[in-house]
Rosetta silent file (secondary structure, phi, psi, omega in degrees, C-alpha in Angstrom):
SEQUENCE: XXXXXXXXXXXXXXXXXXXXXXXXXXXXXXXXXXXXXXXXXXXXXXXXXXXXXXXXXXXXXXXXXXXXXXXXXXXXXXXXXXXXXXXXXXXXX
SCORE:     score description
SCORE:     0.000 S_00000001
   1 L     0.000  125.885 -178.544    0.016   -0.003   -0.047 S_00000001
   2 L   -86.820  132.776 -179.390    1.553    3.295   -1.030 S_00000001
   3 L   -89.970  156.093 -177.934    1.247    6.015    1.483 S_00000001
   4 L  -109.772  132.449  175.341    0.461    9.560    0.530 S_00000001
   5 L   -70.947  137.746  179.843    2.429   12.578    1.688 S_00000001
   6 E  -131.761  173.661  175.709    0.284   15.286    3.312 S_00000001
   7 E  -130.087  136.862  178.556    0.710   18.704    4.830 S_00000001
   8 L   -86.595 -177.958 -171.885   -0.664   19.963    8.118 S_00000001
   9 L   -64.406  -14.829  175.056   -2.161   23.400    8.696 S_00000001
  10 L   -91.889   -4.835 -178.735    1.439   24.805    9.147 S_00000001
  11 L    90.275    2.534 -179.294    2.517   23.421    5.839 S_00000001
  12 L   -75.302  131.588 -178.980    4.745   20.680    7.389 S_00000001
  13 E   -72.012  144.607  173.024    4.972   17.450    5.318 S_00000001
  14 E  -156.633  161.743  169.319    3.916   14.301    7.016 S_00000001
  15 E  -131.546  167.061  174.825    2.716   10.807    6.407 S_00000001
  16 E   -79.740  121.458 -178.060    0.750    8.396    8.625 S_00000001
  17 L   -78.233 -178.215 -175.772    3.267    6.229   10.469 S_00000001
  18 L   -68.760  -17.016  176.484    3.078    2.611   11.423 S_00000001
  19 L   -95.548   -1.380 -175.532    1.226    3.379   14.700 S_00000001
  20 L    92.958   -4.461 -179.774   -1.384    5.520   12.937 S_00000001
  21 L   -91.007  160.661  174.392    0.088    8.779   14.151 S_00000001
  22 E   -61.177  133.622 -177.576    1.378   11.692   12.057 S_00000001
  23 E  -124.716  116.282  176.456    5.026   11.141   11.155 S_00000001
  24 L  -111.804  173.303  176.919    7.264   14.066   10.124 S_00000001
  25 H   -56.971  -31.771  175.833   11.002   14.237    9.390 S_00000001
  26 H   -71.278  -19.577  177.635   11.530   15.408   12.980 S_00000001
  27 H   -87.673  -10.258 -178.540    9.838   12.297   14.246 S_00000001
  28 L   -70.970  158.039  171.735   12.056    9.924   12.399 S_00000001
  29 L   -56.877  146.331 -175.762   14.965    8.185   14.175 S_00000001
  30 L   -66.692  151.891  176.037   17.994   10.370   14.380 S_00000001
  31 L   -52.934  145.858  178.171   20.733    9.941   11.683 S_00000001
  32 L    78.549   13.675  177.977   23.274    7.336   12.601 S_00000001
  33 L   -58.363  135.347 -178.995   20.801    5.249   14.608 S_00000001
  34 L  -111.327  -31.185  174.920   22.417    1.949   15.502 S_00000001
  35 L   -91.211  105.963 -173.648   19.676    0.208   17.548 S_00000001
  36 L  -100.935   92.555  171.523   16.910   -0.748   15.147 S_00000001
  37 L   -80.359  164.761 -176.274   13.741   -1.656   16.980 S_00000001
  38 H   -52.119  -48.234 -175.751   10.680   -2.699   15.013 S_00000001
  39 H   -61.822  -39.933 -179.528    8.990    0.744   15.239 S_00000001
  40 H   -65.801  -46.905  179.566   12.019    2.635   13.980 S_00000001
  41 H   -60.416  -41.810 -175.945   12.413    0.366   10.923 S_00000001
  42 H   -70.642  -30.012  176.604    8.716    0.689   10.155 S_00000001
  43 H   -68.299  -43.264 -177.366    8.876    4.574   10.518 S_00000001
  44 H   -64.750  -40.664  176.280   11.734    4.685    8.000 S_00000001
  45 H   -62.900  -44.737  179.284    9.877    2.511    5.564 S_00000001
  46 H   -60.775  -41.345 -179.666    6.745    4.594    5.980 S_00000001
  47 H   -66.247  -38.339  178.087    8.713    7.811    5.367 S_00000001
  48 H   -68.139  -48.061  178.257   10.178    6.457    2.137 S_00000001
  49 H   -54.223  -41.679 -173.993    6.790    5.164    0.978 S_00000001
  50 H   -88.961   -4.333  173.886    5.206    8.528    1.704 S_00000001
  51 L    90.917   12.024  175.913    7.975   10.663    0.078 S_00000001
  52 L   -73.629  -30.198  179.544    9.407   12.306    3.249 S_00000001
  53 L  -136.383  145.964  169.494   12.756   10.764    2.358 S_00000001
  54 L   -78.358  162.396  175.843   13.993    9.131   -0.869 S_00000001
  55 H   -51.114  -51.337 -175.367   15.276    5.563   -0.832 S_00000001
  56 H   -65.351  -42.307  179.723   18.872    6.911   -1.298 S_00000001
  57 H   -62.725  -39.467 -179.964   18.446    9.547    1.461 S_00000001
  58 H   -64.525  -46.993  179.815   17.252    6.895    3.927 S_00000001
  59 H   -59.228  -46.302 -176.106   20.166    4.542    3.146 S_00000001
  60 H   -70.219  -44.972 -176.401   22.665    7.400    3.480 S_00000001
  61 H   -60.410  -38.653 -173.329   21.034    8.999    6.625 S_00000001
  62 H  -106.530    3.601 -179.303   20.909    5.721    8.459 S_00000001
  63 L    48.108   49.897  178.015   23.993    4.080    7.007 S_00000001
  64 L  -116.788  158.105  175.835   22.068    0.958    5.909 S_00000001
  65 L   -78.717  158.609  174.198   22.454   -0.985    2.698 S_00000001
  66 H   -61.897  -36.890  177.273   19.861   -0.971    0.072 S_00000001
  67 H   -59.744  -43.532 -179.080   19.440   -4.662    0.671 S_00000001
  68 H   -63.432  -46.914  178.659   18.729   -4.057    4.362 S_00000001
  69 H   -56.925  -49.235 -178.354   16.127   -1.431    3.589 S_00000001
  70 H   -62.726  -33.681  175.558   14.489   -3.600    0.905 S_00000001
  71 H   -65.470  -39.326  176.887   14.351   -6.483    3.405 S_00000001
  72 H   -66.062  -40.377 -177.087   12.470   -4.305    5.869 S_00000001
  73 H   -65.458  -43.827 -179.222   10.073   -3.174    3.192 S_00000001
  74 H   -63.580  -43.208 -175.005    9.485   -6.833    2.074 S_00000001
  75 H   -65.094  -42.305  176.962    9.040   -8.064    5.620 S_00000001
  76 H   -63.796  -46.088 -178.324    6.388   -5.428    6.290 S_00000001
  77 H   -61.202  -39.294 -173.658    4.600   -6.149    3.086 S_00000001
  78 H   -84.961  -38.071 -170.038    4.594   -9.936    3.710 S_00000001
  79 H  -134.482   11.195 -179.281    4.146  -10.147    7.473 S_00000001
  80 H    73.381 -167.859  179.143    3.384   -6.697    8.898 S_00000001
  81 H   -60.043  -30.604 -177.807    5.432   -5.141   11.614 S_00000001
  82 H   -62.881  -28.465 -178.584    5.991   -8.540   13.261 S_00000001
  83 H   -68.117  -10.705 -179.601    8.091   -9.592   10.234 S_00000001
  84 H   -87.310   -3.993 -177.957   10.672   -6.967   11.365 S_00000001
  85 L   -69.809  126.449 -179.892   11.528   -8.846   14.521 S_00000001
  86 H   -63.451  -31.411 -179.998   15.190  -10.013   14.284 S_00000001
  87 H   -73.271  -17.379 -176.861   14.372  -13.140   16.257 S_00000001
  88 H  -102.678   -2.774 -171.985   11.741  -14.136   13.695 S_00000001
  89 H   -52.476  -49.039 -175.639   13.664  -13.477   10.473 S_00000001
  90 H   -65.483  -36.147  178.377   14.470  -17.131    9.824 S_00000001
  91 H   -64.676  -35.267 -172.973   10.902  -18.193   10.513 S_00000001
  92 H   -90.099  -14.160 -177.091    9.432  -15.685    7.977 S_00000001
  93 L   -80.199    0.000    0.000   11.990  -16.343    5.180 S_00000001
């Protein structure tokens, strides 16, 4: 499901994040994040889908490979947020 980028009454761009709340660039995990919990991965995927960040910007900002990002995206599409659990990766593959 492709998400649509929106603007609030102040003109700030946002998308609806994985928890159903408004997600802006300021709400995203900080650049250089090293601890990737399920919610953070899902937020980055939602931001790229919604156009807050490009695919390349996300990979550069978070120092992740394109393969890693694409695996997050595929896991969400196939299994929802639960597919992002690192302890479940082998079970879902």
